[in-house]
C-alpha positions as CSV (number, residue, x, y, z in Angstrom):
1,M,-8.3,-22.7,4.2
2,S,-11.4,-20.7,2.0
3,D,-12.6,-19.3,5.3
4,R,-9.7,-17.2,6.1
5,I,-9.1,-13.4,4.7
6,K,-6.7,-13.3,2.5
7,V,-3.9,-10.8,2.5
8,A,-1.2,-9.8,0.3
9,T,1.4,-7.4,2.0
10,T,4.7,-5.6,-0.1
11,S,7.7,-3.1,0.7
12,L,7.8,-0.1,-2.0
13,A,10.8,2.3,-0.9
14,G,11.3,2.0,2.7
15,C,13.5,-0.1,4.9
16,F,11.6,-3.0,5.5
17,G,10.8,-2.6,9.1
18,C,7.0,-2.4,9.1
19,H,7.6,-6.3,7.9
20,M,9.9,-7.0,10.6
21,S,7.4,-5.4,12.9
22,L,4.9,-8.0,11.6
23,L,7.6,-10.8,12.5
24,D,8.2,-9.5,15.9
25,I,4.4,-10.2,16.5
26,D,6.3,-13.6,17.5
27,E,4.1,-16.5,18.6
28,R,1.1,-14.8,17.6
29,L,1.6,-15.5,14.1
30,I,0.5,-19.0,14.7
31,D,-2.9,-17.5,15.9
32,L,-2.7,-14.7,12.9
33,L,-2.5,-17.8,10.4
34,E,-5.8,-19.2,11.8
35,L,-7.3,-16.0,10.1
36,V,-5.6,-15.1,7.0
37,A,-4.1,-16.8,4.1
38,F,-0.8,-15.0,2.6
39,D,-1.0,-14.3,-0.9
40,R,1.9,-11.9,-2.7
41,T,4.4,-11.1,0.6
42,P,7.7,-11.4,1.2
43,L,7.1,-13.4,4.2
44,T,6.1,-16.6,1.9
45,D,8.4,-15.1,-1.4
46,I,5.2,-15.7,-3.3
47,K,5.5,-13.6,-6.3
48,A,2.0,-13.4,-8.0
49,L,-0.6,-11.2,-6.7
50,G,-4.3,-13.1,-6.9
51,E,-7.6,-11.3,-5.5
52,C,-7.1,-10.2,-1.8
53,D,-9.6,-9.1,1.0
54,L,-6.4,-7.1,2.7
55,G,-3.3,-5.5,1.4
56,I,-0.9,-3.9,3.4
57,I,2.0,-2.0,1.8
58,E,4.9,-0.5,3.2
59,G,7.3,2.1,1.5
60,G,6.8,5.5,-0.2
61,V,6.5,5.4,-4.5
62,C,9.8,6.6,-5.7
63,N,9.9,4.7,-8.7
64,A,7.8,3.3,-12.1
65,E,7.9,-0.2,-10.7
66,N,6.6,1.2,-7.0
67,V,3.7,2.6,-9.0
68,E,2.8,-0.8,-10.9
69,V,2.8,-2.6,-7.7
70,L,0.8,-0.3,-5.6
71,K,-1.7,0.1,-8.7
72,A,-1.8,-4.0,-9.3
73,F,-2.5,-3.8,-5.3
74,R,-5.2,-1.6,-5.2
75,R,-7.1,-3.4,-8.0
76,H,-6.8,-6.9,-6.5
77,C,-7.1,-5.9,-2.8
78,R,-10.6,-4.8,-1.3
79,V,-9.0,-3.3,1.8
80,L,-5.5,-1.2,1.4
81,V,-3.6,-0.2,4.5
82,A,-0.3,2.1,4.6
83,I,1.6,0.9,7.2
84,G,4.2,2.9,8.4
85,A,5.5,6.6,7.9
86,C,7.0,6.0,4.4
87,S,4.0,5.0,3.2
88,I,1.8,7.7,4.7
89,N,3.9,10.7,4.1
90,G,7.2,9.3,2.6
91,G,9.5,8.9,5.4
92,I,13.2,8.9,5.2
93,P,13.4,8.2,1.5
94,A,11.2,11.6,0.6
95,M,14.0,13.5,2.2
96,R,15.2,13.5,-1.3
97,N,12.3,15.4,-2.4
98,Q,14.2,18.6,-1.0
99,Y,16.3,18.3,-4.2
100,T,15.8,17.6,-8.0
101,L,16.3,14.4,-9.3
102,T,19.1,15.6,-11.2
103,E,20.5,16.7,-8.2
104,C,20.5,13.8,-6.3
105,L,21.7,11.4,-9.5
106,D,24.7,13.7,-10.1
107,E,25.6,13.8,-6.1
108,S,24.9,9.7,-6.2
109,Y,26.8,8.8,-9.4
110,L,28.8,11.7,-10.5
111,H,30.4,13.4,-7.1
112,G,32.3,10.6,-5.0
113,V,35.5,10.8,-4.2
114,G,37.9,9.2,-6.6
115,V,35.4,8.0,-9.3
116,E,36.9,8.2,-12.5
117,D,34.7,8.3,-15.9
118,A,31.2,7.8,-13.4
119,Q,28.0,7.9,-15.1
120,I,24.8,7.6,-14.2
121,P,22.9,4.0,-14.9
122,S,20.9,4.0,-17.4
123,D,19.9,0.6,-17.6
124,P,16.6,-0.4,-18.8
125,E,15.9,-3.3,-16.2
126,L,16.3,-0.4,-13.6
127,P,12.9,1.3,-13.0
128,L,12.9,4.7,-13.7
129,L,13.0,7.3,-10.8
130,L,10.1,9.5,-9.8
131,N,10.8,13.2,-9.6
132,K,9.6,12.9,-5.6
133,V,9.0,10.1,-3.5
134,H,5.1,10.5,-3.1
135,P,3.2,8.8,0.0
136,L,0.6,5.8,-1.4
137,H,-2.8,8.4,-1.4
138,E,-1.3,10.3,-3.6
139,V,-1.0,7.8,-6.2
140,V,-4.4,5.4,-4.8
141,K,-7.4,5.3,-2.8
142,V,-6.1,3.5,0.5
143,D,-8.4,3.0,3.1
144,Y,-6.4,2.6,6.8
145,F,-3.1,4.6,7.7
146,L,-0.9,2.6,10.7
147,P,1.7,5.2,11.6
148,G,5.1,4.6,13.4
149,C,8.8,4.3,11.9
150,P,7.8,1.4,12.4
151,P,4.4,0.6,14.0
152,S,5.1,-1.6,17.2
153,A,4.3,-5.4,16.9
154,D,1.4,-4.5,19.4
155,T,0.1,-1.7,17.5
156,I,-0.4,-4.0,14.1
157,W,-1.4,-6.9,15.9
158,T,-4.1,-4.6,17.4
159,F,-4.8,-3.3,14.2
160,L,-5.1,-6.9,12.9
161,N,-7.4,-8.5,15.2
162,E,-9.8,-5.3,15.2
163,L,-10.2,-5.1,11.4
164,L,-10.3,-8.7,10.7
165,S,-13.0,-9.2,13.2
166,G,-14.7,-6.0,12.3
167,Q,-14.6,-4.1,15.3
168,P,-13.8,-0.3,15.5
169,I,-10.3,0.2,15.8
170,H,-8.8,1.8,18.6
171,F,-5.2,2.3,20.1
172,A,-4.2,2.4,23.7
173,Y,-2.3,5.4,24.3
174,R,1.2,3.8,24.6
175,Q,0.6,2.1,21.3
176,I,0.5,5.5,19.3
177,H,2.8,7.7,21.6
178,Y,5.6,8.2,19.9
179,D,8.7,9.8,22.0
């Protein structure tokens, strides 16, 4: 157990598609588990983040909780990977960046059809929204960027195998070509 690479993953503002692609490596997960031990990850439902060799994060940064989680991953993970379009450039969640936060909240909560006495939620349990959605590298240093929406299972498999074995990361054209 101690010779395996310790890996943590999380999803911020996104759709969880990158984690689904990770699961899509199918039976190769068994091979991966011979090389890694998962720490905090929704795949195992471990909530605490320990000291890790590798942190993999999908999703952009849209609220105060995302900032806290991302900074914790940067502190506790020797290598940090931004996986997917949302973590690299904000992706679909960043489409709100063309509007002010007030415009987004007003449209979402106040201008619904047939909504009476509508109000914008202000429960202290809700994380505070940022004025815009940020890619990870605007908040912390990122060591690797793995593009795609989401990256294919084969691309993730290639990336992890080459990274974990210390080889230069090289993708076949079909793995990074998007129609």
